[in-house]
C-alpha positions as CSV (number, residue, x, y, z in Angstrom):
1,M,-32.6,11.9,-4.4
2,A,-34.2,15.3,-4.5
3,S,-34.0,16.9,-7.9
4,S,-31.8,19.7,-6.9
5,V,-29.4,21.4,-9.3
6,S,-28.0,24.0,-7.0
7,S,-28.3,25.4,-3.5
8,T,-28.0,29.0,-2.3
9,D,-27.5,30.5,1.1
10,P,-28.2,27.4,3.3
11,Q,-29.5,28.5,6.7
12,S,-29.7,27.5,10.4
13,H,-29.6,23.7,10.4
14,R,-26.7,23.3,7.9
15,Q,-24.6,25.9,9.7
16,A,-25.2,24.2,13.0
17,Q,-24.3,20.8,11.6
18,E,-20.9,22.1,10.5
19,E,-20.2,23.1,14.1
20,D,-21.8,20.2,15.9
21,P,-23.6,17.5,13.9
22,D,-25.1,15.9,17.1
23,S,-26.7,19.2,18.0
24,L,-29.5,18.6,15.5
25,V,-30.3,15.0,16.6
26,P,-33.4,14.9,18.9
27,S,-32.6,13.3,22.2
28,T,-36.0,11.7,22.1
29,P,-37.9,10.6,19.0
30,P,-40.5,13.0,17.6
31,P,-44.0,12.2,19.0
32,L,-46.2,9.7,17.1
33,L,-43.4,8.5,14.8
34,P,-42.5,4.8,14.7
35,T,-39.1,4.1,16.0
36,Y,-37.7,3.2,12.6
37,K,-38.8,6.6,11.2
38,S,-37.3,8.5,14.1
39,A,-34.0,6.6,13.8
40,F,-33.9,7.2,10.0
41,L,-34.6,10.9,10.5
42,Q,-31.8,11.2,13.1
43,S,-29.4,9.6,10.6
44,C,-30.5,12.0,7.9
45,L,-29.9,15.0,10.1
46,S,-26.6,13.9,11.6
47,A,-25.1,13.0,8.1
48,S,-26.5,16.1,6.4
49,V,-28.6,13.9,4.1
50,L,-31.4,16.2,5.1
51,T,-30.6,19.9,5.3
52,F,-32.6,23.1,5.5
53,G,-32.0,26.4,3.6
54,T,-32.9,27.5,0.1
55,Y,-32.4,25.1,-2.7
56,K,-33.3,25.6,-6.4
57,L,-35.0,22.5,-7.9
58,K,-35.1,21.4,-11.5
59,S,-38.7,22.5,-11.5
60,G,-37.5,26.0,-10.7
61,R,-39.1,26.0,-7.3
62,L,-37.1,27.2,-4.3
63,S,-37.3,24.4,-1.7
64,P,-36.7,25.1,2.0
65,Y,-35.1,21.6,2.4
66,F,-32.9,19.2,0.4
67,F,-32.7,15.4,0.7
68,N,-29.6,13.7,-0.8
69,A,-29.9,10.0,-0.4
70,G,-26.6,9.6,-2.3
71,L,-24.8,10.5,1.0
72,F,-25.9,7.1,2.5
73,H,-22.5,5.6,1.5
74,T,-20.9,4.5,4.8
75,G,-21.5,1.1,6.3
76,G,-23.5,2.6,9.2
77,L,-25.6,4.8,7.0
78,V,-26.4,1.9,4.6
79,H,-27.5,0.0,7.6
80,S,-29.7,2.9,8.6
81,I,-31.5,3.3,5.3
82,S,-31.9,-0.4,4.5
83,T,-33.3,-1.0,8.0
84,A,-35.8,1.8,7.5
85,Y,-36.9,0.4,4.1
86,A,-37.2,-3.1,5.5
87,H,-39.3,-1.9,8.4
88,A,-41.6,0.1,6.2
89,L,-42.2,-2.9,4.0
90,L,-42.7,-5.1,7.0
91,T,-45.2,-2.7,8.4
92,H,-47.2,-2.7,5.2
93,V,-47.1,-6.5,4.9
94,T,-48.3,-6.8,8.5
95,Q,-51.2,-4.4,7.9
96,N,-52.0,-5.9,4.4
97,P,-51.5,-9.7,4.7
98,T,-52.4,-10.3,1.0
99,F,-49.5,-8.0,-0.1
100,E,-46.7,-10.4,-1.3
101,F,-43.6,-9.9,-3.4
102,D,-40.8,-12.0,-4.7
103,I,-38.3,-9.4,-5.9
104,L,-37.0,-5.9,-5.0
105,F,-36.1,-4.2,-8.2
106,G,-33.6,-1.4,-8.0
107,P,-33.5,0.8,-11.1
108,A,-29.9,1.6,-12.2
109,Y,-28.0,3.2,-10.7
110,K,-29.3,4.6,-7.5
111,G,-31.7,1.7,-6.8
112,I,-29.0,-1.0,-7.0
113,P,-27.4,-0.7,-3.6
114,L,-30.9,0.0,-2.0
115,A,-32.3,-3.2,-3.4
116,T,-29.3,-5.3,-2.4
117,A,-29.0,-4.0,1.2
118,T,-32.8,-4.1,1.8
119,V,-33.2,-7.7,0.7
120,D,-30.5,-8.6,3.3
121,K,-32.2,-6.6,6.0
122,L,-35.6,-8.1,5.3
123,A,-34.2,-11.6,5.7
124,Q,-32.7,-10.5,9.0
125,L,-36.0,-9.1,10.2
126,D,-38.1,-12.2,9.3
127,K,-36.3,-15.0,7.4
128,G,-39.4,-17.1,7.3
129,R,-41.4,-14.4,5.6
130,F,-38.7,-12.7,3.5
131,G,-35.9,-15.2,3.2
132,H,-37.0,-16.0,-0.4
133,V,-37.1,-12.4,-1.6
134,S,-34.5,-11.7,-4.3
135,Y,-33.1,-8.5,-5.8
136,S,-32.8,-7.5,-9.5
137,F,-31.6,-4.4,-11.3
138,N,-31.3,-3.4,-14.9
139,R,-28.3,-2.7,-17.0
140,K,-28.3,0.7,-18.7
141,E,-27.0,-0.9,-21.9
142,L,-27.9,-4.3,-23.2
143,K,-25.2,-6.9,-22.7
144,D,-24.5,-8.9,-25.9
145,H,-22.0,-11.4,-24.6
146,G,-21.9,-13.9,-21.7
147,E,-25.3,-14.4,-20.2
148,G,-26.5,-11.3,-22.1
149,G,-29.7,-9.5,-21.3
150,V,-30.8,-6.4,-19.5
151,I,-31.5,-7.8,-16.0
152,V,-28.9,-8.7,-13.3
153,G,-30.1,-10.8,-10.4
154,A,-33.3,-12.7,-10.3
155,P,-35.4,-13.1,-13.5
156,L,-38.6,-11.1,-13.3
157,R,-40.9,-13.4,-15.3
158,N,-44.0,-14.5,-13.4
159,K,-42.7,-12.8,-10.3
160,N,-44.3,-10.1,-8.1
161,V,-42.0,-7.1,-8.1
162,V,-41.6,-4.1,-5.8
163,I,-39.6,-1.2,-7.1
164,I,-37.3,0.5,-4.6
165,D,-35.8,4.0,-5.1
166,D,-35.0,7.2,-3.2
167,V,-37.7,9.6,-4.5
168,I,-40.2,10.0,-7.3
169,T,-40.0,13.5,-8.8
170,A,-41.4,13.8,-12.3
171,G,-42.1,10.1,-12.5
172,T,-40.3,9.5,-15.8
173,A,-37.6,7.2,-14.3
174,M,-40.3,5.2,-12.5
175,R,-42.3,4.7,-15.7
176,E,-39.2,3.5,-17.4
177,A,-38.6,0.9,-14.6
178,I,-42.2,-0.3,-14.8
179,E,-41.9,-0.8,-18.6
180,I,-38.7,-2.9,-18.0
181,I,-40.5,-5.1,-15.5
182,R,-43.5,-5.6,-17.7
183,A,-41.3,-6.3,-20.8
184,Q,-39.5,-9.0,-18.7
185,G,-42.8,-10.6,-17.7
186,G,-42.9,-9.4,-14.1
187,T,-45.9,-8.0,-12.3
188,L,-45.6,-4.7,-10.5
189,V,-47.2,-4.9,-7.0
190,G,-45.8,-1.9,-5.3
191,V,-43.2,0.9,-5.0
192,I,-41.2,2.1,-2.0
193,V,-39.2,5.3,-1.8
194,A,-37.3,7.0,1.0
195,L,-39.0,10.4,0.9
196,D,-42.5,11.5,-0.3
197,R,-42.2,15.2,-0.9
198,K,-46.0,15.4,-1.2
199,E,-45.9,18.2,-3.7
200,R,-47.8,18.6,-7.0
201,M,-45.9,17.9,-10.2
202,S,-46.6,21.3,-11.8
203,D,-48.5,24.5,-11.3
204,D,-51.1,23.1,-13.7
205,S,-51.6,19.9,-11.7
206,S,-53.0,19.3,-8.2
207,G,-51.6,15.8,-8.0
208,S,-48.1,14.5,-7.1
209,A,-45.9,12.1,-9.0
210,I,-46.4,9.5,-6.4
211,G,-50.2,9.9,-6.6
212,E,-50.0,9.5,-10.4
213,V,-48.1,6.2,-10.0
214,R,-50.7,5.0,-7.6
215,R,-53.6,6.0,-9.9
216,K,-52.1,4.9,-13.2
217,F,-50.7,1.5,-12.1
218,D,-53.1,0.8,-9.2
219,V,-50.3,-0.2,-6.7
220,P,-49.4,1.0,-3.3
221,V,-46.5,3.5,-3.1
222,L,-44.9,3.5,0.3
223,S,-42.3,5.8,1.8
224,I,-40.1,5.8,4.8
225,I,-40.8,9.5,5.6
226,D,-42.8,12.3,4.0
227,L,-43.0,16.1,4.2
228,D,-45.3,16.0,7.2
229,D,-42.7,13.9,9.1
230,L,-40.1,16.6,8.4
231,I,-42.3,19.3,9.7
232,G,-42.9,17.1,12.8
233,V,-39.2,16.6,13.5
234,L,-38.6,20.3,13.2
235,G,-41.3,20.8,15.8
236,G,-39.5,18.3,18.1
237,L,-36.3,20.3,17.7
238,G,-38.1,23.5,18.5
239,D,-37.1,25.1,15.2
240,E,-40.1,27.3,14.5
241,E,-38.4,29.2,11.6
242,D,-37.6,26.2,9.4
243,M,-40.8,24.5,10.4
244,G,-42.8,27.6,9.3
245,R,-40.9,27.7,5.9
246,L,-41.8,24.0,5.3
247,R,-45.4,24.7,6.2
248,D,-45.5,27.6,3.8
249,Y,-43.9,25.5,1.1
250,K,-46.5,22.8,1.6
251,G,-49.3,25.4,1.5
252,R,-48.0,26.7,-1.8
253,Y,-47.0,23.4,-3.6
254,G,-48.7,20.6,-1.6
255,A,-50.5,17.9,-3.6
256,S,-54.1,17.0,-3.2
257,D,-53.5,13.3,-3.2
């Protein structure tokens, strides 16, 4: 979920959605985007998961868009996001045959439904390849009765683990999840998020939080969509104003990695 703390004066897309949500959904997929990305973007627009306006982030930046993955809470929308995650993973595995994983780890709390739903979708896409993949998530507090422990789901020891989450902002939560995996004896082999904002972490840094995770932990960090995809879909909608604002934002805050 984007790190927004407030929003002010949302503009054209949000207002149009209140009148007619379908008016913002492209009748044809934006050019050059895989079908799963186009379908995911259409779901984001029609459900107001992705809106355009002016939004103040925790960093203090004024973002021209806001992405709220917490709105994927209906059956149809859960189907949409889990299908997109699964296809993004399948695409990476197909292009990189040595990339193998045993567990999708969803950091509490937002990652829990994402891991669970995506494991199911992966098995539907290719049961032979992904039918063995399990899910796990952490408890926020250590359980001292019953089976005890901090992990719910598959044990992580001696397993290859992919973390699934909505976004990476400062990277703090991601580092905590990686520490849990390592403490439990698992091996981190990748990360997947819904959106890569492709912006640098601070004015003093040229790199993004995602780039830092790639460099520090030497694993691929995948995303369903990124900022360039958003700019492309706005071009497909013919919205030059919002597309220009996103391009300006990228020019000011875009990461070098």
